[in-house]
C-alpha positions in Angstrom: 101.9 56.6 -164.2 101.4 59.0 -161.4 98.3 60.2 -162.9 97.0 56.6 -163.2 97.8 56.0 -159.5 96.0 59.1 -158.5 93.0 58.1 -160.6 93.1 54.6 -159.0 93.4 56.2 -155.6 90.3 58.3 -156.3 88.4 55.2 -157.5 89.4 53.4 -154.3 88.3 56.3 -152.2 85.0 56.4 -154.0 84.6 52.6 -153.6 85.3 52.9 -149.8 82.8 55.6 -149.4 80.2 53.5 -151.3 81.1 50.5 -149.1 80.6 52.7 -146.0 77.3 54.0 -147.3 76.1 50.5 -148.1 77.3 49.3 -144.7 75.4 52.2 -143.0 72.3 51.3 -144.9 72.7 47.7 -143.9 73.0 48.7 -140.2 70.0 50.9 -140.6 68.0 48.0 -142.1 69.1 45.7 -139.3 68.0 48.3 -136.8 64.7 48.6 -138.5 64.4 44.8 -138.5 65.2 44.7 -134.8 62.5 47.2 -134.1 60.0 45.4 -136.3 60.9 41.9 -134.9 61.5 42.7 -131.2 58.9 45.4 -130.8 56.2 43.8 -132.9 52.7 43.7 -131.2 52.8 40.0 -131.6 55.2 37.6 -129.9 57.5 35.7 -132.2 59.7 32.7 -131.5 61.5 29.9 -133.4 61.0 26.4 -132.2 63.0 23.3 -132.9 61.2 20.1 -133.9 61.7 19.0 -130.2 59.8 22.1 -129.0 62.7 24.0 -127.7 62.8 27.8 -128.0 65.7 28.8 -130.3 64.9 32.5 -130.7 62.3 34.9 -129.4 61.4 38.6 -129.7 60.9 41.0 -126.8 57.1 40.9 -127.1 57.0 37.1 -126.6 59.4 37.4 -123.6 57.2 40.2 -122.1 54.1 38.2 -122.6 55.6 35.4 -120.5 57.2 37.7 -118.0 60.8 36.7 -118.8 63.9 38.1 -120.5 64.6 36.9 -124.0 67.8 35.1 -123.0 65.9 33.3 -120.2 63.7 31.7 -122.7 66.4 30.3 -125.0 66.7 26.5 -125.0 63.5 26.2 -122.8 60.8 23.8 -123.8 57.7 25.8 -124.7 55.5 23.3 -122.8 56.9 24.9 -119.6 54.8 27.9 -120.4 51.6 26.1 -121.5 48.8 25.2 -119.0 48.9 21.5 -118.2 45.3 21.0 -119.4 46.0 22.4 -122.8 49.3 20.7 -123.6 47.6 18.0 -125.6 46.4 20.7 -128.0 49.9 22.0 -128.4 51.5 18.5 -129.0 48.9 17.7 -131.7 49.5 20.9 -133.7 53.3 20.6 -133.3 53.2 17.1 -134.7 51.1 18.2 -137.6 53.4 21.1 -138.3 56.6 19.1 -138.7 54.9 16.1 -140.3 52.9 17.9 -143.0 54.8 21.3 -143.2 51.3 22.8 -143.3 50.7 26.0 -141.3 48.9 25.4 -137.9 46.8 27.6 -135.6 45.2 27.0 -132.3 44.1 28.7 -129.1 45.3 27.5 -125.7 46.1 28.8 -122.2 49.7 29.8 -121.3 51.1 30.8 -118.0 53.2 33.8 -117.1 56.2 33.7 -114.7 54.0 34.9 -111.8 51.5 32.1 -112.4 48.9 34.1 -114.2 47.2 32.2 -117.0 46.2 33.9 -120.2 44.6 32.9 -123.5 47.0 32.8 -126.5 46.5 32.3 -130.2 49.3 30.3 -131.7 50.0 30.5 -135.5 53.0 28.4 -136.7 54.6 28.0 -140.1 57.2 25.4 -141.2 60.6 26.4 -142.6 64.3 25.5 -142.5 67.1 27.5 -140.9 70.4 28.4 -142.7 71.7 24.9 -142.0 68.6 23.3 -143.6 67.3 22.1 -140.2 63.4 22.1 -139.9 62.1 24.8 -137.5 58.8 26.4 -136.7 58.2 30.1 -136.9 55.6 30.8 -134.2 53.5 33.9 -133.6 51.9 34.3 -130.2 49.0 36.7 -129.6 47.3 37.5 -126.2 43.6 36.9 -126.9 42.3 36.9 -123.3 40.1 40.0 -123.8 38.7 38.5 -127.0 37.9 35.2 -125.2 36.2 37.1 -122.4 34.1 39.1 -124.8 33.3 35.9 -126.7 32.2 34.2 -123.5 30.0 37.2 -122.6 28.4 37.0 -126.1 27.9 33.3 -125.7 26.4 33.8 -122.2 24.2 36.6 -123.5 23.0 34.4 -126.4 22.4 31.5 -124.0 20.4 33.8 -121.6 18.4 35.1 -124.5 17.7 31.6 -125.8 17.3 29.7 -122.6 16.0 32.3 -120.1 12.8 31.3 -118.2 11.6 34.9 -118.6 10.2 36.1 -121.9 12.5 38.6 -123.7 11.3 41.1 -126.3 13.6 43.6 -128.2 11.9 46.5 -129.9 13.2 49.4 -132.0 13.0 53.0 -130.8 9.7 53.3 -132.6 8.2 50.3 -130.7 8.4 47.7 -133.4 9.4 44.2 -132.3 12.8 43.2 -133.5 13.4 39.8 -131.8 11.9 37.6 -129.1 13.1 34.5 -127.4 11.7 31.0 -126.9 10.2 31.9 -123.4 8.2 34.7 -125.1 6.6 32.1 -127.4 6.0 29.7 -124.5 4.3 32.4 -122.4 2.3 34.3 -125.1 1.7 31.4 -127.6 3.0 33.6 -130.5 5.9 32.3 -132.7 8.8 34.6 -133.5 7.7 35.1 -137.1 4.2 36.1 -136.0 5.4 39.1 -133.9 8.6 40.4 -135.5 7.7 43.6 -137.3 4.6 44.2 -135.2 4.1 46.4 -132.1 3.5 45.0 -128.6 0.0 46.4 -128.6 -1.0 43.1 -130.2 -0.7 41.5 -126.7 -3.0 44.0 -125.1 -5.8 42.5 -122.9 -7.9 45.6 -122.9 -7.7 45.8 -119.0 -5.5 48.9 -119.2 -6.5 52.2 -120.7 -4.6 54.4 -123.0 -3.3 56.5 -120.1 -1.6 53.5 -118.6 0.3 52.6 -121.8 1.2 56.3 -122.3 2.6 56.6 -118.8 4.6 53.4 -119.4 6.2 54.7 -122.6 6.8 58.1 -121.0 8.8 56.6 -118.2 10.7 54.4 -120.6 11.6 57.4 -122.8 12.3 59.9 -120.0 14.0 57.7 -117.5 15.2 54.8 -119.6 13.3 52.1 -117.7 9.9 50.9 -116.5 8.8 48.2 -114.1 5.4 46.9 -113.1 2.6 44.4 -113.4 0.6 44.3 -116.5 -2.3 42.1 -117.8 -1.8 40.9 -121.3 -3.5 38.4 -123.6 -2.1 35.2 -125.0 -2.7 34.1 -128.6 -5.5 31.8 -127.4 -7.3 34.7 -125.9 -6.4 33.8 -122.3 -5.6 36.8 -120.1 -2.6 36.5 -117.9 -0.6 38.6 -115.5 3.1 39.4 -116.1 5.8 41.2 -114.2 7.7 43.3 -116.7 10.9 45.2 -116.7 11.8 47.4 -119.7 15.1 49.2 -120.2 16.6 51.3 -122.9 19.9 50.1 -124.6 22.2 53.0 -125.5 25.4 53.3 -127.4 28.6 54.9 -126.2 27.3 58.3 -126.9 24.0 57.7 -125.0 21.8 57.3 -128.0 19.0 54.8 -127.6 19.4 51.9 -129.9 16.7 49.5 -128.8 14.4 48.7 -125.8 14.6 45.3 -124.1 11.7 44.0 -122.0 11.9 41.0 -119.7 8.7 39.6 -118.3 7.5 36.5 -116.4 4.1 35.0 -116.1 2.9 35.7 -112.5 -0.7 34.5 -113.0 -0.3 31.6 -110.6 1.4 33.9 -108.1 -1.5 36.4 -108.3 -4.0 33.5 -107.8 -1.9 32.2 -104.9 -1.8 35.7 -103.4 -5.6 35.9 -103.6 -5.8 32.5 -101.8 -3.4 33.7 -99.1 -5.5 36.9 -98.8 -8.5 34.8 -98.3 -6.8 32.5 -95.9 -5.5 35.6 -94.0 -9.0 37.1 -93.7 -11.5 34.2 -93.9 -12.0 31.1 -91.8 -11.1 28.0 -93.9 -13.9 25.8 -92.5 -17.0 28.1 -92.5 -15.7 30.8 -95.0 -16.8 33.4 -92.5 -14.5 36.4 -91.8 -11.8 35.5 -89.3 -10.4 37.5 -86.3 -8.2 39.7 -88.6 -11.0 40.7 -90.9 -13.4 41.1 -88.0 -11.0 43.6 -86.3 -10.9 45.7 -89.5 -14.7 45.6 -90.0 -15.3 46.5 -86.3 -13.0 49.5 -86.7 -14.8 50.7 -89.8 -18.2 50.0 -88.2 -17.3 52.1 -85.1 -16.3 55.0 -87.3 -19.6 54.8 -89.3 -21.7 54.4 -86.2 -20.3 57.6 -84.6 -20.5 59.5 -87.9 -24.2 58.5 -88.4 -25.0 58.9 -84.7 -26.4 55.3 -84.5 -25.6 52.3 -82.3 -24.0 49.0 -83.0 -23.9 45.7 -81.0 -21.1 43.2 -80.7 -22.4 39.7 -79.8 -19.9 37.0 -78.7 -21.4 33.5 -79.3 -20.2 30.2 -77.9 -21.9 26.9 -78.8 -23.1 24.9 -75.8 -22.4 21.2 -76.0 -20.2 21.3 -79.1 -17.2 19.8 -77.3 -19.3 16.8 -76.3 -20.3 16.2 -79.9 -16.7 16.7 -81.1 -15.3 14.2 -78.5 -18.0 11.6 -79.0 -18.4 11.6 -82.8 -15.0 13.0 -84.0 -13.8 16.1 -85.7 -15.5 15.4 -89.1 -18.9 15.4 -87.5 -17.9 18.4 -85.4 -16.8 20.3 -88.5 -20.1 19.5 -90.3 -22.0 20.7 -87.3 -20.0 24.0 -87.2 -20.5 24.6 -91.0 -24.2 24.1 -90.8 -24.8 26.2 -87.7 -22.5 29.0 -89.0 -24.5 29.1 -92.3 -27.8 29.2 -90.5 -26.7 32.0 -88.2 -25.3 34.0 -91.1 -28.7 33.7 -92.9 -30.6 35.3 -90.1 -28.5 38.4 -90.0 -29.4 41.6 -91.9 -27.4 42.8 -94.9 -24.5 44.8 -93.6 -24.1 42.8 -90.4 -21.0 40.6 -90.0 -20.7 37.1 -88.6 -17.1 36.0 -87.9 -15.6 32.9 -86.5 -12.8 33.4 -84.0 -11.9 29.7 -83.8 -13.3 26.5 -82.3 -17.0 27.0 -81.5 -16.7 30.8 -80.9 -18.3 33.4 -83.2 -18.8 37.1 -83.1 -21.7 39.0 -84.7 -21.5 42.8 -85.4 -25.0 44.3 -85.7 -25.0 47.8 -87.3 -27.4 50.7 -87.6 -29.4 50.1 -84.4 -31.6 52.8 -83.1 -31.1 51.6 -79.5 -30.2 48.4 -77.6 -33.7 47.0 -77.9 -33.4 47.0 -81.7 -30.9 44.1 -81.3 -33.3 41.7 -79.5 -35.0 40.3 -82.5 -31.7 39.5 -84.3 -30.2 38.0 -81.1 -33.3 35.8 -80.7 -33.0 34.6 -84.3 -29.3 33.8 -83.7 -30.3 31.6 -80.7 -33.0 29.9 -82.7 -30.7 29.2 -85.6 -28.0 27.8 -83.3 -30.4 25.4 -81.5 -32.0 23.8 -84.6 -31.2 20.1 -85.0 -28.5 19.2 -87.5 -28.4 16.0 -89.5 -25.0 14.5 -89.9 -25.4 11.2 -91.7 -27.5 9.0 -89.5 -27.0 11.3 -86.5 -29.3 14.0 -85.4 -27.3 16.6 -83.4 -28.3 19.6 -81.4 -26.4 22.3 -79.7 -27.4 25.8 -78.4 -25.6 29.1 -78.1 -24.7 31.4 -75.2 -24.4 35.0 -76.3 -22.8 37.9 -74.6 -23.7 41.4 -75.9 -22.2 44.8 -75.6 -23.1 48.1 -77.3 -21.2 51.0 -78.9 -20.8 53.9 -78.4 -20.3 54.0 -74.6 -19.2 56.6 -72.1 -15.4 57.1 -72.5 -13.1 55.9 -75.2 -13.5 52.4 -76.4 -11.7 50.3 -78.9 -12.6 47.0 -80.7 -10.6 44.8 -78.4 -12.4 46.2 -75.3 -15.8 45.6 -76.9 -14.8 42.0 -77.6 -13.6 41.5 -74.0 -16.9 42.9 -72.7 -19.0 40.7 -75.0 -16.8 37.7 -74.0 -17.4 38.4 -70.3 -21.1 38.7 -70.9 -21.1 35.4 -72.8 -19.7 33.6 -69.7 -22.5 35.1 -67.6 -25.0 33.7 -70.1 -23.4 30.2 -69.7 -23.6 30.5 -65.9 -27.2 31.6 -66.1 -28.1 28.3 -67.8 -26.9 28.6 -71.5 -29.1 29.0 -74.6 -29.7 32.7 -73.8 -28.0 36.1 -74.2 -26.6 38.3 -71.5 -25.9 42.0 -71.8 -22.6 43.3 -70.5 -22.8 44.6 -67.0 -20.3 47.4 -66.0 -20.5 46.5 -62.3 -19.6 43.0 -63.0 -16.8 44.2 -65.2 -15.2 45.9 -62.2 -15.2 42.5 -60.5 -13.5 41.0 -63.5 -10.9 43.8 -63.5 -10.2 42.8 -59.9 -9.7 39.3 -61.2 -7.2 40.6 -63.7 -5.4 42.6 -61.0 -5.1 39.3 -59.1 -3.6 37.7 -62.2 -1.1 40.5 -62.5 -0.2 40.1 -58.8 0.4 36.4 -59.4 2.5 37.1 -62.5 4.6 39.6 -60.5 5.0 37.0 -57.7 6.3 34.5 -60.3 8.8 37.0 -61.6 9.8 38.0 -58.1 10.5 34.4 -57.0 7.8 34.5 -54.3 6.7 31.0 -55.0 8.3 28.1 -53.1 7.8 24.3 -53.1 7.1 22.3 -50.0 7.4 18.5 -50.0 5.2 15.9 -48.3 6.6 12.4 -47.8 4.9 9.3 -49.0 5.6 6.0 -47.2 4.8 2.3 -47.3 3.3 1.8 -43.9 3.9 -1.9 -43.9 7.6 -1.9 -44.7 8.4 1.6 -43.4 10.0 2.6 -46.7 9.9 6.3 -47.8 8.7 5.9 -51.4 8.9 9.5 -52.4 7.6 13.0 -51.8 5.0 15.2 -53.4 5.9 18.7 -54.5 3.3 21.2 -53.3 3.4 24.9 -54.2 3.1 27.7 -51.7 3.1 31.5 -52.1 5.4 33.3 -49.7 3.4 36.5 -49.9 5.2 39.5 -48.4 2.1 41.0 -46.8 0.0 37.9 -46.0 2.7 35.2 -45.3 2.7 31.6 -46.6 -0.4 31.0 -48.7 -1.8 27.6 -49.6 -2.6 26.9 -53.3 -6.3 27.1 -52.8 -5.9 30.8 -52.4 -4.3 31.6 -55.7 -4.5 28.6 -58.1 -8.3 29.0 -58.8 -7.5 32.5 -60.0 -5.3 31.3 -62.9 -7.1 28.0 -63.6 -8.3 29.0 -67.0 -5.5 31.4 -67.8 -2.2 30.9 -69.7 -0.4 31.9 -66.5 -1.4 28.4 -65.1 0.9 26.9 -67.8 3.7 29.2 -66.9 3.5 28.5 -63.2 3.2 24.8 -63.9 6.4 24.9 -65.9 8.1 26.7 -63.1 7.0 23.9 -60.7 8.5 21.2 -62.9 11.8 23.0 -63.3 12.1 23.9 -59.6 11.3 20.3 -58.6 14.0 19.0 -61.0 16.5 21.5 -59.6 15.7 20.3 -56.1 16.1 16.7 -57.0 19.5 17.4 -58.5 20.5 19.3 -55.4 19.3 16.5 -53.1 21.1 13.9 -55.2 24.4 15.9 -55.0 24.0 15.6 -51.2 23.4 11.9 -51.3 19.6 11.7 -51.2 18.0 10.1 -54.3 14.2 10.3 -53.8 11.3 10.2 -56.2 9.3 13.3 -56.5 5.7 13.6 -57.8 4.6 16.9 -59.4 1.1 18.1 -59.9 0.2 19.0 -63.5 -2.9 21.2 -64.3 -5.4 20.5 -67.0 -4.4 23.5 -69.1 -0.7 22.6 -68.9 -1.4 19.0 -69.9 -3.4 20.1 -73.0 -0.4 22.1 -74.4 0.6 20.6 -77.8 4.3 20.8 -76.8 3.9 19.4 -73.2 5.8 16.2 -73.9 8.7 17.9 -75.8 8.9 20.6 -73.1 9.2 17.9 -70.4 11.8 16.1 -72.4 13.8 19.3 -72.7 13.7 20.0 -69.0 14.7 16.5 -68.2 17.6 16.7 -70.6 18.7 19.9 -68.7 19.0 17.7 -65.5 20.9 14.6 -66.7 21.7 13.6 -63.2 18.0 13.1 -62.4 16.5 9.8 -63.5 13.3 10.2 -65.4 11.9 7.2 -63.5 12.2 9.2 -60.3 9.8 11.8 -61.7 6.1 11.3 -61.3 3.3 13.5 -62.6 -0.1 13.7 -60.9 -3.2 14.8 -62.7 -6.7 15.3 -61.4 -9.2 12.7 -62.4 -11.7 15.4 -63.6 -9.1 17.1 -65.8 -8.0 13.8 -67.3 -11.5 13.0 -68.4 -12.0 16.4 -70.2 -10.0 15.0 -73.1 -9.4 11.4 -72.5 -7.8 10.7 -75.9 -5.2 13.4 -75.6 -4.4 12.7 -72.0 -3.9 9.0 -72.8 -1.5 10.0 -75.7 0.5 12.3 -73.3 0.7 9.6 -70.7 1.9 7.0 -73.2 4.5 9.4 -74.6 5.8 10.2 -71.1 5.9 6.5 -70.2 8.3 6.0 -73.1 10.6 8.4 -71.2 10.1 6.4 -68.0 8.0 9.2 -66.5 4.8 7.7 -64.9 1.5 9.3 -64.1 -0.8 9.1 -61.0 -4.5 9.9 -61.1 -5.1 12.3 -58.2 -8.3 12.7 -56.2 -9.5 9.4 -57.6 -13.2 8.8 -57.0 -14.3 12.4 -57.2 -14.8 12.5 -61.0 -16.8 10.1 -63.3 -14.8 7.0 -62.5 -15.7 4.1 -64.6 -14.1 0.9 -65.7 -13.8 2.2 -69.3 -12.0 5.4 -68.2 -9.6 3.4 -65.9 -8.9 1.0 -68.7 -8.1 3.7 -71.2 -5.9 5.8 -68.9 -2.5 4.1 -68.6 -1.7 5.6 -65.2 0.6 3.8 -62.9 -0.9 4.9 -59.6 -4.3 5.9 -58.2 -4.5 8.4 -55.3 -7.6 7.9 -53.1 -9.2 11.3 -52.5 -8.7 12.5 -48.9 -12.5 13.2 -48.5 -13.1 9.4 -48.5 -10.1 8.7 -46.3 -11.0 11.4 -43.8 -14.6 10.0 -43.1 -14.0 6.3 -43.6 -14.0 5.6 -39.9 -17.5 6.9 -39.4 -19.2 6.8 -42.8 -20.0 3.4 -44.2 -20.6 4.9 -47.7 -17.1 6.3 -47.8 -15.8 3.0 -46.4 -17.6 1.2 -49.2 -16.1 3.6 -51.8 -12.7 3.0 -50.4 -13.2 -0.7 -50.6 -14.3 -0.4 -54.2 -11.4 1.7 -55.2 -8.9 -0.8 -53.6 -10.7 -3.5 -55.6 -10.3 -1.6 -58.8 -6.7 -0.9 -58.2 -6.0 -4.6 -57.6 -8.1 -5.6 -60.7 -6.4 -3.2 -63.0 -2.9 -3.7 -61.4 -2.5 -0.1 -60.4 -0.5 1.0 -57.4 -2.7 2.6 -54.8 -1.9 5.4 -52.3 -4.2 7.1 -49.8 -3.9 10.9 -49.2 -5.2 12.8 -46.2 -4.2 10.1 -43.6 -4.4 12.2 -40.5 -4.7 9.7 -37.5 -3.2 6.4 -36.4 -6.8 4.9 -36.7 -6.8 5.9 -40.4 -3.5 4.1 -40.8 -4.7 1.0 -39.1 -7.9 0.8 -41.2 -6.1 1.3 -44.5 -3.7 -1.5 -43.7 -6.6 -3.7 -42.7 -8.2 -3.0 -46.1 -5.0 -3.7 -48.0 -3.8 -0.2 -48.8 -0.2 0.1 -47.6 0.9 3.4 -49.3 -0.1 6.6 -47.6 0.6 10.3 -47.1 -0.9 12.8 -44.7 -0.5 14.5 -41.4 -0.2 11.3 -39.4 3.0 10.6 -41.3 4.4 14.1 -42.0 3.1 17.5 -42.9 4.4 19.3 -46.0 7.9 20.7 -45.2 10.5 23.0 -46.8 13.0 21.3 -49.1 15.9 21.6 -46.7 14.0 19.7 -44.0 13.4 16.6 -46.1 16.8 14.9 -45.8 16.7 15.1 -42.0 13.1 13.8 -41.9 14.0 10.8 -44.2 16.9 9.9 -42.0 14.8 10.1 -38.8 11.6 8.5 -40.0 10.5 5.4 -38.2 7.1 3.7 -38.8 4.7 2.6 -36.0 5.9 -0.9 -35.0 2.3 -2.1 -34.9 1.8 -1.6 -38.6 4.2 -4.5 -39.4 2.0 -7.0 -37.5 -1.4 -5.6 -38.3 -3.1 -8.2 -40.5 -5.2 -7.4 -43.6 -8.8 -8.2 -43.3 -10.4 -10.7 -45.7 -13.7 -9.9 -47.4 -15.3 -12.1 -44.8 -14.1 -9.7 -42.1 -15.7 -6.6 -43.7 -19.3 -7.1 -42.5 -18.2 -6.8 -38.8 -16.2 -3.7 -39.7 -19.3 -2.1 -41.4 -21.5 -3.1 -38.4 -19.1 -1.4 -35.9 -19.0 1.8 -38.0 -22.8 1.9 -38.2 -23.1 1.4 -34.4 -20.6 4.1 -33.8 -22.7 6.5 -36.0 -25.9 5.4 -34.1 -24.4 6.2 -30.7 -23.1 9.5 -32.0 -26.6 10.6 -33.1 -28.0 9.7 -29.6 -25.2 11.7 -28.0 -26.0 14.7 -30.1 -29.7 14.4 -29.2 -28.9 14.3 -25.5 -26.6 17.3 -25.7 -29.2 19.3 -27.6 -27.2 19.4 -30.8 -30.0 17.9 -32.8 -33.8 18.4 -32.4 -35.1 15.1 -33.9 -34.9 12.0 -31.9 -32.7 9.4 -33.5 -34.2 6.3 -35.0 -34.3 3.8 -32.1 -34.4 0.7 -34.1 -31.1 -1.1 -33.9 -28.6 -0.5 -36.8 -29.6 -2.6 -39.8 -26.1 -3.7 -40.7 -25.3 -4.8 -37.2 -28.6 -6.8 -36.9 -27.9 -8.4 -40.3 -24.5 -9.4 -39.1 -26.0 -10.9 -35.9 -28.5 -12.8 -37.9 -25.8 -14.1 -40.2 -23.7 -15.3 -37.3 -26.7 -17.2 -35.8 -27.5 -18.8 -39.1 -23.9 -19.8 -39.4 -24.1 -21.7 -36.1 -21.7 -19.4 -34.2 -24.3 -17.9 -31.9 -23.3 -20.2 -29.1 -19.7 -19.2 -29.1 -18.8 -17.3 -25.8 -17.2 -14.4 -27.6 -20.3 -13.9 -29.7 -22.6 -14.2 -26.7 -20.6 -11.6 -24.9 -21.0 -9.2 -27.9 -24.7 -9.9 -28.0 -25.1 -9.1 -24.3 -23.3 -5.8 -24.6 -25.3 -5.0 -27.7 -28.6 -5.6 -26.0 -27.6 -3.6 -22.8 -26.4 -0.7 -25.0 -29.5 -0.7 -27.1 -31.8 -0.7 -24.2 -29.8 2.1 -22.4 -29.9 4.2 -25.6 -33.7 4.0 -25.9 -34.1 4.8 -22.2 -31.8 7.9 -22.4 -33.7 9.2 -25.4 -37.0 8.8 -23.7 -35.7 10.7 -20.7 -34.5 13.5 -23.0 -37.9 13.6 -24.7 -39.6 13.9 -21.3 -37.5 17.0 -20.5 -35.3 15.1 -18.0 -32.1 16.0 -19.8 -29.8 16.1 -16.6 -30.8 12.5 -15.8 -30.1 11.4 -19.4 -26.7 13.2 -19.5 -25.7 11.7 -16.2 -25.8 8.2 -17.7 -24.2 9.2 -21.1 -20.7 8.0 -20.0 -22.2 4.7 -19.2 -23.6 4.4 -22.8 -20.2 5.5 -24.3 -18.4 2.9 -22.2 -20.7 0.2 -23.5 -20.0 1.4 -27.0 -16.3 1.3 -26.5 -16.6 -2.2 -25.0 -18.6 -3.4 -28.0 -16.3 -1.9 -30.6 -13.3 -3.4 -28.9 -14.8 -6.9 -28.9 -15.8 -6.5 -32.5 -12.2 -5.4 -33.3 -10.8 -8.5 -31.5 -13.2 -10.8 -33.3 -12.1 -9.2 -36.7 -8.5 -9.7 -35.8 -9.1 -13.3 -34.9 -10.4 -13.9 -38.4 -13.9 -14.7 -37.2 -15.7 -11.6 -38.3 -17.7 -13.4 -40.9 -16.8 -17.1 -40.5 
């Protein structure tokens, strides 16, 4: 019994040990399962049919950035990107409805908000309680998706690239090409694969070129450059090619990839640009850029061969008239024809270039001396002056040529030669045109003096030595100050205040005239703003030179300056242009005036009557005001012709509805006469001399017109004959006085003045000869005429003292006669 118990005890012990061993093995298996499940490279989780996470391994938790416990009972949609949740719902539905395994790729979101691509693989099963669940494996496939995208992009680039792509093996056999290769070369893929790129050779490159290309590719791993190849149809084309070696991780070359683009059009365009850059588009002659290069080369060769060369600067005489009259198309045709003719008379090796407009330069090479150029220069003159047919027109111009030679004493460059020839050309024009003139060094020194004057004026502008004076303009009848004219002065440190006649002619044809003109406009606008801030709002007229007016951006520049002075009304700004400069380019000036009028800026035509005034010009120029030139105003009291011009100008102003103002009004008599003629606006010394800007407000406040002006009547046309008669008589007496005083040798004509006699005859025919006032005039007239004849005869007889003794008597009769004529005119009976 005891023995049996002992045996049973031993069996139990053995069983317990077996149980412990099995238990240990179970724990070991569980530990291995834990390692395999939790530490698997793939995330695992169990989902309910509602999409809740029931279980998860550590890998899945780490993928999402959470602990495993934090994921339990969480809806998996919380960790799926909103845009991809439809994909998830579809596959979950299919999983639980069909029990078929599902797989998809979607984007999930980590705890820190970082998205990543995940591959989801799910199988259907039931848990221990028989409830349907989904076993889900989650893999991070972000790198795979990125690599896939790169491959897709590379394939797209290869397929859709605009550049041709060719892949070759290491021995130069074509492996693959893209669609752009076919489009550019004309060869299909199956026609080139297995062949070498030499099939594309155009024959323009030698073997050395291709050997160098392959050497660079093999030694350096890349080659880039331009190459001429041939399409399948035989057409040669230019391509820009870049070839590179493709290597594996160990640096071994696997293939070569070449990218190329067709640059044939670019090359052709470059050639066109090259031609545009170096040749004149109209005449196809070399332009200024190419001329400079050829002159430089010619000067080197001339010195090397110890020869001479000539530079001839040509300007066509009369071209501007043709261009203005018949238009630019006719002008261009004329230029092309003349340029071709001049080019044909030059020798081989000589150059004819067009600088622009109607200016050309000829470079004559290999001259033994200056005389050797005469024949060519004469041929150029003859070629330029030949008639040119343009449609039904026969046109003719000529050329003025300035010539200089190289080499000279001292260093000389191409620009200096051109300047010398240019100066000589102007001398040819001054000498009568249609000729050539050789550069004169002495005259050049004078020109350099001119340049020095230009530099002094440029310095004065920078140093603020220029100032503006202002001369008032008034309505004599009403006494109103209608504005001031801005007049430039130079406050020269050594010479004092200089008038514009001293310095403006120096810059008349120089760009500095534009710069100074712009300064005048800005300074005048500044002054207007300053006056306005002090309570004085007054219109200002500003003189504009011809060169400034011809600037293409004149209107926009004026608009900008006005915008910088918003407190100045544009309607208070007036611009004055000389009649002669306005007629130089009537069409352009009219356009500028119209554009300025749209801004409310009006124009006045200055010095009217001194140019080529005509009804046509006046009609085409939309100026608001005419300014009578002071030369007519100054002499109108004594010169009937100036008086007649003045009368005509006033009539034109009335007919064309232009405002009229007289300048140079220096005496009260001038004011009276202008008012009688119907001109009420004036400026001049009788009213006010030009004054500094700070004196203007005080003058305006103190200005009072002559009280007589308000009552002085205007003369009718019937009154004018007596006015002319009096002027003529005044001149007749003045000539007698000069003869008596020995100021003239010839005896005056002793016949009575024609206008006065005609007026007398007219009054008699009109039946007014019996009027007492008229008879009194006639009596004084006869006495004065008889006395004048007598005094002249005494002077002729050498009895000068006796004649001079009675001169005052003659002058008194003159004054008496003129006063009676004036009274008759005022009474309105001058021609009635």
